[in-house]
N, C-alpha and C positions, 0 to 999 in steps of 0.2 A: 149433398149439401150439408154443411155443418158450421158451427161457430167455434172459434178458438182464438189463440193469441198469435199475433204476427210479430216476429223478431227479425229485424233486418240489420246485418252488420255493416257499418259504415266507417269511414276514417275517423269520424268524431265519436264513435261508440255505437251501442246498440239502440236502434229506434224500435220501441215496443209499442204496439197498438193492440188494445184489448177488444174483445167481442167483434173480431173481424169475421166476415163470411168466407167460407171455404167451399170451393167446388173443384172436384178432381179433374173435370174435363178442361178447365181453363188453364192454359199453359203459361200465363204470365200473371203478374200481380198488379192490379190497378187500385189505387188508393183514392177515395173520394176526398176532394179538397174540403168540402163542408164538414165531413166527419173529423178531419184533422183539426179544424178550428174548434169543433165541438169538444174534442178531446184535450183542448188546452194548448194546441200548437199555434204559434203566432207567425204569420208570413211577413217577409221583408222583400219588397220588389225593388229591383234596380235595372231599368231597361228590360232586357229579356231574361235576366237572371232572377232566380228566386231562392231565398234561404228560409229555412224553417227553424224557429226557436221553440224548443220543447218546454214543457211546464217547469223543468229543472234548469232552464236557461242554457241548454246545450244547442249549439248551432249546427244544423245539417244543411250541407250544400246540395244544389241540384244542377242539372244541365238541361238546356232547352233545345229539343230536337223534334222537328215535325209536329209542332203544336202541342208537344207533351213535355212535362218536366220530369227528368229521370234522376232518381236519387243516386249519389255517388256511393257505390258499394265497395266493400273489400273484395278484391279480384279473386282470391284463391279459395273462397268458401261460398257455398250456396246454401241458403236457408229456405225453409218453406213453412207454411202454416201447419201447426200441430193440432190435430183433432183431439178431442177429449180422450185421455189415455184409457186403455183397458183396465179393468180391476187388477190390482197388484198380483193376486194369486194366479189368475188365468194368464196374465201377460207373461209372467216369468215361466209358467208352465209351457207356453208356446216358444219363448226364447230358448229354453233348454231342451228343445226337441221332444216335447210332450213327455218328459220324464215323470216318474212317480212323485207324489207329494212329499214323501220322506226325503228323497234325493234332492228335490228343489229346496226344501227347508234347510238341509245340511249345507248345500251350496251357498245359500244366502247367508247362513250363519257365519261361514268362513270368509266369504269374499265381498259381501254387501252387508256389513253389520248395521248400517243405518236403515235397512229395510225392516220395518217393524213386524216381527212374527206374530204379534198379538192381533194384527189386522188381517191375518190370513182367514179367508172364508172358503169353506169347501164348495166345490162346484162340480158339475157333470160335464165332461168333455165328450161330445158326440163323436168327434173324429177318433178318439182313443177307443170308444166302444166298438166302432166299426172295424178298426185296424188292428186291435190287440186281442180279439176274441180267440181263446185257445181251449182245447180240451185238456182235462187233467189226466195225468198218467205218470208212471215210474218206469225207468229203464236203467239197466246196468251200465256203468261207465268205467273207463279206465281211470283210476285214482292215483295220481303221482304227486307226492308232496315235495315241493322244492321251495326255497325261500330266496334264491338269488335271481335278480332280474336278468332276463335274456338267457336263462339256463334251460327253460322249457318253453317252446312256442307251439301253439296249436293252430291248425289251419283247416279251412274248408272252402267249398265253392257253393255259391248261391246262384240259382238260375236253372234253365234259361228264362230270360225275360223277353218281352218284345224288343225288337232291334231298336237301339237308340239312335240319336242323331249322328253318331260317329261309327255306327256299325257294331257296337258291342252287344254281347248276349249274356255275359256272366259277370258276377262279382266275386273276386277272390279275397278272403279275409285271412289275416295273420295276427294272432293275439299272443302277447307275452303273458304267461301264466301268473307270474308274481305281481306285476303292476297292473295287469289287464289293459295295458296300452294296446291299441288296435291299429293295424294298417289295412287299407283296402285298395283294390285296383280293379278297373274294368277290363274285361278280356273279350276278345273276339272269338276265341275257341279254347278248348281244353289244352290244346298243344302249347299254349303260351304260359301254362302254369309253372312248369319247372324253371323256365328262364326268369320269371318274375320273382319266384321264391329265392332263387340264388342271388338275384340282384339285391333283395332285402337283406339276406344274410351277409353279403359283402358290405353293404352300407352299415350294418350294425356291428361289424367286426367280430362276429361270433365264430369261433373256431371249433367248439365242441358240438359236433353235429351227429345226431343219431336218428335215423328214420324209424318211427314207431307207427306202422300203418294199422288201421282197424281191419277186422275180418270183413270179407266181402258180404254185402247185403245186411250188415249189422252196423249201420251208421250211428245207432244209439250209443255204441261204445265210445265214440268220439264226442262224449256228452258236453265237454267244455266248449268245443268249437260249435256244436249244434246250439247250445244255449246262447252263445255269442251271436250266431246268425239270427236267432229269434229276437234277441234284444235290438240289434241293429236293424233288422227287418221291420220290427214293430215301429221303431222310430221313423224309418224312412217312409213306410206306408202311411203313417199318421201325418207326417209332414206333407206328403203329396195330397192326401185327402183334405187336409185343412186348408192348403194353399189354393186348391182348385186348379192346379197346373196340370198339363197333360202328362200321361203316364210315360211318354217317351223321355221325360227328364229323370227317370228312375236312377240313373247313374249318379247324378248330382245330389239327389236325395240321400242315397247311401253314403256318399262322400261327406255330406253335411252331417248326417247322423253319426258317422264315425268320429268326426271332429268334436261334436258335442259330447259324445260318449267319453272321449279322452279327457274332457274338461270336468266331468262330474264324478263325485265320490260314489263308491258302491260298497256292497257288503264285504267284498274281499279286501279292499285297501282301506276302507272306512274313513280314516282321518285325511289321508292324502289322496289326491286325484291321480289317475294313471299318468297324466303328463308330469306331475311332480315326482311320482315314484320312479319314473324311468329317466327323465331329463332334468328334474329339479327346477322346472319352470312353472310358475303359478299362472293359471288361466286368468284372463282379463274379462270380467263380466261386462265391461263397457263395449266390448267388440262382438258380443253374442246377440244375434237377431234371428227371428224365425225364418225358416226356409220360405222363399217366395215373398219376403217383405219388400214393400215398395221403397225404392231408394232414388235420390237425386244425386247423380254422379257427375263430378267435375270432368269436363272434357279438356285435355291438355291443349295448350295454345298451338302446338304444332299440328293438331288434328282439326282445327277449325279456322274459319276466316273471321275477319273483324266483325262481320254482321251476324255470324252464327251465335246461337245461344251458348253460354259458357257451361251449361250442364244439360244432361239428358236424363230422362226417367227410365229406370231399369228395375229389374227384380233380382233379389238375392238368390243365388243358386248354392254356393258352398264357400269354403275357405281354402285359399291356396296352400300348397305344401310349404311354402316359405314361412307361413305363420303371420304374414303381414297383409292387411287389407281383406278384401272380399272378392269373390268371383260373381260377376253379374251377367244377366241376359238382357240385351236390348231387343224388345219384342218386334218393333217395326223392321229392324234390319236383320233380326235373327243372329246378331253377332254376340259372341261370348268373350268376355275380357275380364281382366283383373285390375282393381284400382284400390288405392289407399285413401282417396279423398271422396267421401260420400256422406250424405245426410239422410237419415231415415225419419221422414217427417211424422210417421204414425207412432214413433216411439221416442219422443223427445222429453217426456216427463217422468220416466221411471227413475227410481232412486239409483244413484251411482255409487260405486265404491269410493271410500275416502282413503287417502294416503295416511297410513298409521305408522309408517317407518320413521324412526328418529334419525336425524342427521349425525348424531354423535355416538351411534352404536359402535362399540369397539370391534366386534367380531362380525365378519361377513360369512355366514355359514351356508349361504346358498352356493350353487355351482356357478361360479363366476368364470366365464370363458375369457381367454386372454385377448379378446378383441371387442369386448362389450362394455368397457368401463372408460370413463373420462380420465382415469388415473392409470391408463394403460402402461405408460413408461415405468412408473413405480412398480406395478405388479410384475411386469415382464422382467425387470431388473432383479426383483426378489426371487422370482421363479428360476432365473438363470443361476443366481447364487446358490439356491437350494440344489439344483442339479450338479453344480460344480462340487459341492460338498459330497454328494453321492459318489461322484467319480474319484475324488481324492481319497475317500475312505473305503472304497471298494465295497459299496453297499450291495451291489447286485452284479449279475452277469446275464447277458442276453442269450436266450436259448430258443429253439424252435418248438412250437406247441405240439403236443402229441394227443392222440385220441382220448386217453384216459386221464389226462392232466386236468386237475382242478385249478382254474385260474381266477384269482380274486380281481374284482374291478378296482379301478384307481380313479381318483379325482383330485383336483387342486382345491386347497382351502386357503383363503387369504385372510389376514388379520392385520389390524393396526395396533401397534404397541404404543401406549401413551405414558406420559410422565405422571408424577403424583398430582400435577396441576391440570391434568387432562389434555395436555398438548401432545401432538403427534411426535413420537420419538423415532419410529422407523416402521417400514412396511415389511410384513413377513409373509412368506409363502411356504406351504407344506404340500408335498405330494403324498397323499394318504391312501392306504389300502382300504377297501370295503370289507373289513374284517367281520362284519355281522353274519356272514355266511359260513364262517369257520365252525366246525363241530368239535365239541370237547371230546377228548380221547382219541380223536382222529387227526385233527389239524394242530392240536396243542394239548398239553398234559396239565399244566398248572398256570394259574394267573394270579395267585395270591401275592400281594406286594405290600409290605409294611411301609407306612409313611408317617412323617412327623406331623403332629397336630398343631393348630394355632394356640391351644392351651399351653403346650410345652414351650412354644415360642414366647408367649407372654412371661412365663417363668424365667426364661433365660434373659429376656430384656430387663426384668426386675433385678436379676443378679448383676447385670451389667451396670445398672445405676447404683446399686447398693455397694458394690466393690470397685467401682470405677474401672471396669475391664476395657481392654482394647477390643474394638469390633470392626468387622468388615462384612461385605455382602458379595456374593458371586452368583452367576448363572452360567450353565454350560451350554455352549452353542451346539444345537442339533444333537442333543445328548443321546437319543435312541440310536443314532447312526454309529455309535461306538460299539454297540452291544452285539456280540455274535448270537446267531439264532440257530437252534439245534434242529428244528423241523424243516422239511422241504416245503417252502411256500413260494407260489408263483403268482405274479401280479401283472396286470396289463401295463404295457410300456407307456410312458408319457410322450406319445408321438407328436403332441402339439409343438414341442420344442426340440425334439430329437427325431426327425423324420427317418433317420437311418435305422430306427428300431421298428419301422413298419413291418408287420408280419411276424414279429418276434414277441415273446413274453420275457419278463425278467424273473430270474430265480434269486431270491434274497439270500445274501451271505451275512447281512447284519439286520437287526430288527428295524422295521419300517413303521412309521406312525399309522395307526388304524388296526394293525394286527392285534389279536387278543393277547399274545404273549409279550408284546413289545415292552410294556411297563416293567414286567418281572425281569426280562432280559437286562434292561438298563439297571435295575436295582442290584441284580447279581454282579454286574460288571462294576458298578460304582462301589459296591461293598468290597470287591477284590482290590480296587484301587486304594481305598482308604486303609484296608488291612496291610497292603504293601508299604504304606507310609507309616506304619506303626500304630494306627488307631484301632480302638476296640469298640464295637457296637454295644450299646446299652442293652441289658437283658429284657427290659420292659418296653423300651422305645428303640427298636433296632435301627432306626434312621437318625439317631443321635449318637455321635462318635466322640470318644474321649482319648486324649493323648497326654501323657505326663512324662516329663524328663527334666532332671536337674532343678527340681523345685518349681518349674513352670508347667502350666497346663494349657491345652487348646481344646475347646468344645466346638463341634461342628453340627449344626442343625440342618438337615437336608429334607426338602420337600420336592420330590421328583427331580427336576434339574436346577432348582434354586436352593441356595444355602446361605446361612448366617454363621460367621465364625467369631467366637469369643476367646480371648486369651488374656492371661495375667501378664504376658510379656510381649512387648512390641517386636523383639527379635524372633521369638517363637512364631508370631503371626506372619512375619515376612518370610521366614524359612518355610512355613507350610505353603504360602502362596507360590514361592519359587518351585517347590517340588510338585505341587498340583498342576501348575502350568506346563510342566514337562510331560504330564500324563494326558491332560485334557486341554482343549481350546476353550477358554472361558473369558467372560467379562468380570473384572474385579474392581471393586470400589471400596475405599475406606470411609466414604460418606454415604450413609444409607438414608434414602428417602421413601422407598416403597419396596415391599416384598409381599408376594402372594395376595395382592389386593389390599394390604394394610399400608396406610401412610404413616411414616415414622418421622416425628419431629424431635430434634435434639436441642436441649438448652442447658444452661449451667446447673448441674446437679439434678437434672430431671429429664424425662423422656415422655413423649406424647404419642398415643396411637389413635388413629381415626380412620373412618371409611366414608368420606364425604361423597364420592362418586356413586357408590352403591346405594347409599342412603337417599341421595337425590333422585336416582333412577327409580327406586322403589316408590317414593312419594309421588313422583311425576306420573308414573304409570298406574297408580292405584285408582280404580274406577269408581269407588264409592266416596260419598262426601266425608271429609275429614273434619271432625268436630274437636274442639278443645277439651282435653281430658287431663286429669292430674294423676291417674293411676294406670298401670299396665293392663289391668283386667277389670271388668265391671263388678259391682257388688253382688249381683245375683249369681248363684252357682251355675257353672257350665257343665252340663251332663250329656249323656249319650243322646243323639238326635232322635226325636220322636215326632218331628214336625215335617215341614216342607223341605224337599231336597234342594240343593243348590249346585252350582257349577263346581264339581270336585276338582277338576283340572286347574282352574284359575285359583281356587283356594290353596291348593298344594303348591302352586307356582309362587304365590306370595310367601308361603312358609319356607320355601327353599331359600329365598333371599334373606329372610329373617334368621334362618339357621346360621348362615355365614356371618351375619352381623353379630349374633350372640356369641359365636366362637371367636370373633375378632375383637372389636372394640366396645361391644355392648353386653357385657356379662350380666348386667342388671335385668335384662329381659329374658334370661335363660328359663326361669320357672314358668313364666307366662307362655313362652314359646313351646316348652315341653308339654304343657297341659293342652294347648291347642293342637299340637302335632299328634298327640295320642288319639285324638278324636277325628283325625283327618280322613280316615277311611270311609266315613259316612257323615259328612258335615251337614249342618243345618243352618237356619237363619240365626239361631242363638250363637253359633260359632263364628259367623260373620261379624256379629256385634262385638264378640270378644276380640276378633281381629281388628275391628275398627278402633277399639280402645287402645290396642297395642300400637297401631299405626299412628294414632293421635299422639301417643307418648313420644314416638320417634319424631314426629313433626314438631312437637313443643321443644324437644331437646336436640334437634338435628345437628346443632353445631357443638355438641359437647365432646370433650376429649377424655380418653382414658389416660391418666397422668400417673407416672411413677416418679417419686421423689426420694432423694437420699435422706434417710432418717436414722436415728440411733437405734431404734428397736429392730429386733431381728424379724425373721419370717414368721408370721402368725398362721397357725393351722387350727381348724375347728374339727371336732369329732363328736360322735354320738354313739350310744349303745342301747340295745334293747334290754329289758329286764325279765325276759321269759326264761324259765328253767329248762335246761337241756336234759336229755335222757341220762347223762352221766352225773347229774346232780349239781352241775355248776350253773352260774347265772350269767 
């Protein structure tokens, strides 16, 4: 028996009744008419019908059947009384498979930011004490260092257990070394092990297979798999002990423990969970509940009569492989089934994750599959266009994988390109190699690539205004795909859209996005193109090219695949455009609005530079109060931190945006930014206050423009010199 709040969904809204009595044994909900009137509800009778008017004047309809009035409820959901919730710390500890406090806190910090960590109170978990007791010891292990997902998998068998409901005796585990993502399967005998492992290997598409067995009777050599078994086993044992369910359900406890383990950060992957590391999918904390949790599960209309209850009480066993819903056990019928429509009445008041994603984010950096977006048509069209460019330019050739071949993973990256006003211009798709596993000196030799800076761009724009030069802007379509690659690089094939490549890998003939050497390959190729057109690279800024002929000149500023062209002659500009289009496929415009994140505005005798989208994004996402300030830095000196530590990652993230603003249209914040940046390795609260000052300056002047106007004076430079005597006697 307990007291809680009753919330009943109806067509008119939620009917909420406070201080309602709760009894687990009662299968239906009976509401006292007198209590409703006492709670402020007003009845309206009309023959045999009754309507209830809430204190907020909401009308709730009822139906009169067998001397009872039944509330009209929403048919697809079932709600129940919620008992007083468990303390936050212990509740989340049980939700996450009795994980350690540090792991639970890290999970809440990432996925449930509104769960207050300051309210955390240490507690003693009796189930963990009984289930996780171990003796201490050290054992030699096989230590293999790899960094690419699915390159090394470790496996082991746990058991035998008591025979479960389906006749299984063993649990087989398979763990990816890099991401720590784990698979489990229940087995009836050891003879099923090879078949199950090969099934997993086929599903994962891994072709580099080498069997590394441990020595007989030295299971400690397989230390990683043994440690995994202990982790999963501790979680499963604790779940069974805490839930008071029979031991015959051990298979489901291990399956549930495996799912929770894949949703939690750990020492090896730290920031990302195993699920994110391997599949780039974030776990949803709203779907995690303790093993054995009581649930009221909706019964589909096809499986009940009109007089049957629309829901049944079950207990949670595990999570299905599809990743949707839960697997339940109905105790009276001993039936096990999966459902996506359920309410967990004992866990209705825990804090839930809030949606922090912005709808206008330009780049979608997560692994977006080609069937999971409401913009599927646009993404598929963009992906098809990308593959068509690969085929037209001969980027790769399909080959069969060999035993010693190193194959890089591949993934689709989708982006929305916007205009200077923030409107969608087009959808872009890129098939990208996972080049982070490439090794210097083995997979590539050099990655150094000079690139033009925003500072040099501002200088050229000032020259354009001063001398009234002709100007145009261009960007090269799929620039990297022009560039020959010298090393042998193999990448997984995009079988999502090219099923004929199944079982093959692709050998690169041109540079592919994501490979370490791709940028340098493109720079070398673009330099050869410019030199073939008679241009000469600047000695100090190699990505600025100059061409002179018959008293006219052309200057080209190149930033990766974007460029600005200035010329003293319209004919020279058109000639360069014609010749460049014979070499490269590009978009050319004589009207410039935006380049490398800078908005360019043209007027009579002047030019304006601004970065409104980045400025607005920085101000909108700033998590501290913004107070009105008149200076970029506070009056008190900012020194090395000797006080309380702060979130270094968030501090440096803000500085990253400020750096690009200072290089673009906000040169007046350069000194303040440089000072705060020098102290970013160990920031403190004083440094946050300095950052508050700088952000307040941006907020106060967020609509300012950097304006270049045509004036009679020439280019002004400032210089300085020290007065210290040198060893040669000069000053």
